[in-house]
C-alpha positions as CSV (number, residue, x, y, z in Angstrom):
1,M,-13.9,9.0,19.2
2,Q,-14.2,6.9,22.4
3,F,-13.5,3.2,23.1
4,D,-15.0,1.0,25.7
5,D,-12.7,1.5,28.7
6,D,-13.2,-2.1,29.9
7,A,-12.6,-3.8,26.6
8,D,-9.6,-6.0,26.2
9,L,-7.3,-5.2,23.2
10,D,-6.0,-7.9,21.0
11,T,-2.3,-6.9,20.5
12,S,-1.6,-10.0,18.4
13,E,-3.1,-8.2,15.4
14,V,-0.3,-5.5,15.6
15,Q,3.4,-6.3,15.3
16,D,5.5,-3.6,17.1
17,V,9.0,-3.4,15.7
18,R,9.7,0.2,16.6
19,G,13.3,0.8,17.5
20,S,14.4,-2.3,15.6
21,R,17.6,-2.8,13.8
22,I,16.8,-3.5,10.1
23,P,19.0,-6.0,8.3
24,G,20.0,-5.1,4.7
25,G,20.4,-1.4,5.0
26,A,18.1,1.5,4.1
27,A,16.0,1.9,1.0
28,T,17.2,4.3,-1.7
29,V,15.3,7.5,-1.2
30,G,16.8,10.5,-3.0
31,G,15.7,14.0,-3.8
32,G,15.7,15.9,-0.6
33,V,12.5,17.4,0.7
34,V,10.8,17.5,-2.7
35,G,11.7,13.8,-3.3
36,L,10.3,12.8,0.0
37,I,7.0,14.6,-0.7
38,V,6.8,12.9,-4.1
39,L,7.3,9.5,-2.3
40,V,4.5,10.4,0.2
41,V,2.2,11.5,-2.6
42,G,2.9,8.2,-4.4
43,L,2.8,5.8,-1.5
44,F,0.5,7.3,1.2
45,L,-2.6,5.3,1.5
46,G,-1.9,2.6,-0.9
47,I,0.9,2.2,-3.5
48,R,3.7,-0.3,-2.7
49,P,7.4,0.7,-2.3
50,D,8.5,-1.5,-5.3
51,Q,6.2,0.5,-7.6
52,L,8.3,3.6,-7.1
53,G,11.6,1.9,-7.5
54,L,12.6,1.7,-3.9
55,S,15.4,-0.8,-3.3
56,S,14.2,-4.2,-2.5
57,G,16.6,-4.7,0.4
58,D,16.0,-8.1,2.0
59,S,12.6,-8.6,0.4
60,G,10.4,-10.6,2.7
61,T,12.6,-10.2,5.7
62,T,11.1,-8.5,8.7
63,A,13.1,-6.8,11.5
64,T,13.9,-8.4,14.8
65,A,13.0,-6.1,17.6
66,S,15.9,-4.9,19.7
67,S,13.6,-3.8,22.5
68,P,10.4,-5.3,24.0
69,A,7.3,-4.6,21.9
70,Q,5.6,-1.5,23.5
71,V,2.0,-2.3,22.5
72,E,2.1,-5.8,24.0
73,Q,3.1,-4.3,27.3
74,S,1.1,-1.0,27.3
75,C,-2.0,-1.6,25.3
76,R,-4.3,-3.8,27.4
77,T,-7.7,-2.1,27.5
78,G,-9.9,0.4,25.7
79,Q,-8.9,2.9,28.4
80,D,-5.3,2.7,27.0
81,A,-6.7,3.3,23.5
82,N,-8.3,6.5,24.8
83,T,-5.0,7.9,25.9
84,R,-2.2,6.6,23.6
85,D,-1.8,6.8,19.8
86,D,-0.2,3.4,19.5
87,C,-3.0,1.8,21.6
88,R,-5.6,3.6,19.6
89,T,-4.1,2.1,16.5
90,V,-4.4,-1.4,18.1
91,A,-8.1,-0.7,18.9
92,V,-8.9,0.6,15.5
93,V,-7.3,-2.5,13.9
94,N,-9.3,-4.7,16.2
95,S,-12.5,-2.9,15.2
96,L,-11.7,-3.1,11.5
97,Q,-10.9,-6.8,11.7
98,D,-14.1,-7.6,13.6
99,F,-16.2,-5.6,11.1
100,W,-14.7,-7.1,7.9
101,T,-14.8,-10.6,9.4
102,Q,-18.5,-10.2,10.0
103,E,-19.1,-8.4,6.7
104,F,-17.5,-11.2,4.7
105,Q,-19.3,-13.8,6.7
106,R,-22.6,-12.1,5.9
107,Q,-21.8,-12.4,2.3
108,G,-20.9,-16.1,2.7
109,E,-17.1,-15.4,2.2
110,R,-14.1,-15.8,4.4
111,Y,-12.0,-12.8,5.6
112,S,-8.3,-13.3,6.0
113,K,-6.9,-11.0,8.7
114,A,-4.1,-8.5,7.9
115,R,-1.7,-7.6,10.7
116,T,-0.4,-4.0,11.1
117,T,3.3,-3.5,11.7
118,L,4.4,-0.4,13.6
119,F,7.9,0.6,12.7
120,T,10.4,3.5,13.1
121,D,12.4,5.0,10.3
122,R,12.6,2.0,8.0
123,V,11.2,-1.5,7.5
124,N,11.7,-4.5,5.2
125,T,8.6,-6.1,3.7
126,A,7.7,-8.7,1.2
127,C,7.1,-5.8,-1.2
128,G,10.6,-4.4,-0.6
129,S,12.4,-2.1,1.8
130,A,10.9,1.3,2.7
131,T,11.5,4.2,5.0
132,S,9.0,6.2,7.0
133,A,9.2,8.9,4.3
134,V,6.8,6.8,2.1
135,G,4.0,7.1,4.6
136,P,1.6,4.3,5.6
137,F,1.1,1.5,3.0
138,Y,-0.3,-1.9,2.4
139,C,1.8,-4.7,1.0
140,P,-0.4,-7.4,-0.7
141,A,2.6,-9.8,-0.9
142,D,2.5,-10.4,2.9
143,Q,-1.0,-8.9,3.5
144,K,0.3,-6.4,6.1
145,V,-0.3,-2.7,6.8
146,Y,2.9,-0.8,7.6
147,L,2.8,2.4,9.7
148,D,5.2,4.8,11.3
149,L,3.1,6.6,13.9
150,G,5.2,9.8,13.3
151,F,3.3,10.2,10.1
152,F,0.3,11.4,12.0
153,E,2.2,14.5,13.1
154,E,3.4,15.0,9.5
155,L,-0.2,14.8,8.4
156,R,-1.0,17.7,10.6
157,T,2.1,19.9,10.3
158,K,3.1,19.3,6.7
159,F,-0.2,18.5,5.0
160,G,-2.4,20.8,7.1
161,S,-4.9,18.3,8.5
162,S,-6.8,19.3,11.6
163,G,-5.6,16.1,13.3
164,G,-7.7,14.4,15.9
165,P,-8.1,10.7,16.7
166,F,-10.4,9.9,13.9
167,S,-8.1,11.3,11.3
168,Q,-5.6,8.6,12.4
169,A,-8.4,6.0,12.3
170,Y,-9.3,7.1,8.7
171,V,-5.7,6.4,7.6
172,V,-5.7,2.9,9.1
173,A,-9.2,2.2,7.7
174,H,-8.1,3.2,4.2
175,E,-5.2,0.8,4.3
176,Y,-7.5,-2.0,5.4
177,G,-9.7,-1.0,2.5
178,H,-6.8,-2.0,0.3
179,H,-6.6,-5.3,2.0
180,V,-10.3,-5.9,1.3
181,Q,-9.6,-5.0,-2.4
182,N,-6.7,-7.5,-2.4
183,L,-9.0,-10.3,-1.1
184,A,-11.7,-9.3,-3.7
185,G,-9.2,-9.2,-6.6
186,T,-9.7,-5.5,-7.4
187,L,-6.4,-4.2,-6.1
188,G,-4.5,-5.5,-9.1
189,R,-6.2,-2.9,-11.3
190,T,-3.5,-0.4,-10.4
191,Q,-1.0,-2.5,-12.3
192,D,-1.8,-1.0,-15.7
193,G,0.7,1.8,-15.0
194,R,-1.8,4.6,-15.9
195,T,-2.2,7.8,-13.9
196,G,-4.7,10.6,-14.2
197,A,-8.1,11.6,-12.8
198,D,-9.9,8.7,-14.5
199,S,-7.2,6.1,-14.0
200,N,-7.7,2.8,-12.3
201,S,-5.1,3.9,-9.7
202,V,-7.4,6.8,-8.7
203,R,-10.5,4.5,-8.7
204,V,-8.8,2.0,-6.5
205,E,-7.8,4.7,-4.0
206,L,-11.3,6.2,-3.9
207,Q,-12.8,2.8,-3.3
208,A,-10.5,2.3,-0.3
209,D,-11.8,5.7,1.0
210,C,-15.3,4.5,0.5
211,Y,-14.6,1.2,2.4
212,A,-13.2,3.3,5.2
213,G,-16.5,5.1,5.3
214,V,-18.4,1.8,5.4
215,W,-16.5,0.7,8.4
216,A,-17.1,4.1,10.1
217,H,-20.8,3.7,9.5
218,H,-20.8,0.4,11.5
219,A,-18.0,1.2,14.0
220,T,-20.2,1.8,17.0
221,S,-22.5,-1.1,16.3
222,T,-19.9,-3.8,15.5
223,P,-19.7,-6.3,18.4
224,D,-16.2,-6.9,19.7
225,K,-15.3,-10.6,19.3
226,R,-14.1,-10.7,22.9
227,T,-16.9,-9.0,24.8
228,G,-19.8,-8.9,22.4
229,R,-20.1,-5.2,23.0
230,P,-18.9,-2.5,20.4
231,L,-15.3,-1.6,21.0
232,I,-16.0,1.9,19.8
233,T,-18.7,3.5,21.9
234,S,-18.8,7.0,20.4
235,L,-18.1,8.5,17.0
236,T,-19.3,12.1,16.7
237,Q,-19.8,14.4,13.7
238,T,-16.6,16.2,14.9
239,D,-14.7,12.9,14.5
240,I,-16.2,12.5,11.0
241,R,-15.2,16.0,10.1
242,D,-11.6,15.2,11.2
243,G,-11.6,12.2,8.9
244,L,-12.9,14.2,6.0
245,D,-10.3,16.9,6.6
246,A,-7.5,14.2,6.6
247,A,-8.9,12.9,3.3
248,A,-8.9,16.4,1.8
249,A,-5.4,17.0,3.1
250,V,-4.0,14.1,1.0
251,G,-5.9,14.9,-2.2
252,D,-3.7,15.0,-5.2
253,D,-4.8,18.5,-6.2
254,R,-4.1,20.0,-2.7
255,I,-0.7,18.4,-2.4
256,Q,0.3,19.4,-5.9
257,E,-0.8,23.0,-5.4
258,K,1.0,23.1,-2.0
259,F,4.3,21.6,-3.1
260,Q,4.7,22.3,-6.8
261,G,2.5,25.4,-7.2
262,R,0.2,23.9,-9.9
263,V,-2.3,21.2,-10.3
264,T,-1.7,18.5,-13.0
265,P,-4.6,16.1,-13.1
266,E,-2.9,13.9,-15.7
267,S,-0.5,12.7,-13.0
268,W,-3.0,12.0,-10.2
269,T,-2.8,8.6,-8.5
270,H,-5.2,9.1,-5.5
271,G,-7.9,11.6,-6.5
272,S,-8.7,15.1,-5.7
273,S,-9.6,16.4,-2.2
274,A,-13.3,16.7,-3.2
275,Q,-13.3,13.1,-4.6
276,R,-11.8,11.6,-1.5
277,Q,-14.2,13.3,0.7
278,E,-17.1,12.4,-1.5
279,W,-16.3,8.7,-1.6
280,F,-15.6,8.5,2.2
281,T,-19.0,10.2,2.7
282,T,-20.7,7.7,0.3
283,G,-19.4,4.8,2.3
284,Y,-20.2,6.4,5.6
285,R,-23.8,7.3,4.7
286,S,-24.7,4.1,3.0
287,G,-22.8,1.6,5.1
288,D,-22.9,-0.7,2.0
289,M,-19.9,-2.0,0.1
290,K,-22.0,-2.1,-3.0
291,A,-22.2,1.7,-3.0
292,C,-18.4,1.8,-3.4
293,D,-18.2,0.9,-7.1
294,T,-15.8,3.6,-8.2
295,F,-15.3,1.7,-11.5
296,R,-18.7,2.4,-12.9
């Protein structure tokens, strides 16, 4: 995965509060290692902190940075994105926002941008207070994606993903898939409280995987709003395999087998490894949002 070295990055789309002091204290996250895994299973790639009973903290209050924002200082060009994880995240967010803006315009609709917040350890959101143990998530109440970059190392070492730049891009793209669902009114289908292989919760997650694939299909042809040239210049089959491997690593069946020794489909919230790969591939091959109807 390569970015245009000469492209200017728009750091205004990413809020960097890493190293901040968080008012209101930490979220309540019990249960040791197993408890943390359960939280990651429940929250990674989509479910909000309040849905798992995390303490609300100072709901709606964001941290005030105690040190200068790193991305604003360090992430200036595509060349920076080719060498730094945080700058890569900025570039991926820029590409996603450009694509979805243009896609919504093509359909005669307006896309409302979602910022990404980079944090360390814990963060307060309009959906409640959360720690980095919950993994990346999207909060519809403030329309932001929250991400502790340390999760990418966890994805490789704890969940067995092969890693690679596009595995990280897949995670961010999935969260923006939830933002698209929020704008379209489909994200709320998770509120029925049901779990299981055929539940709305799983269908929402698989659709977000598909939307991530749709973006990937267009990533190297989406013109950057600043230069008119694609920000992403190269996306290889190796990159796509890394994304598929990340999708499989966070499948409900693989996580359950790894951490509890058995698979219980009735408790699934995100879908199996095979399902997640299948729907990302559907989006990637078609490049069409209409192919992502997981509710049929």
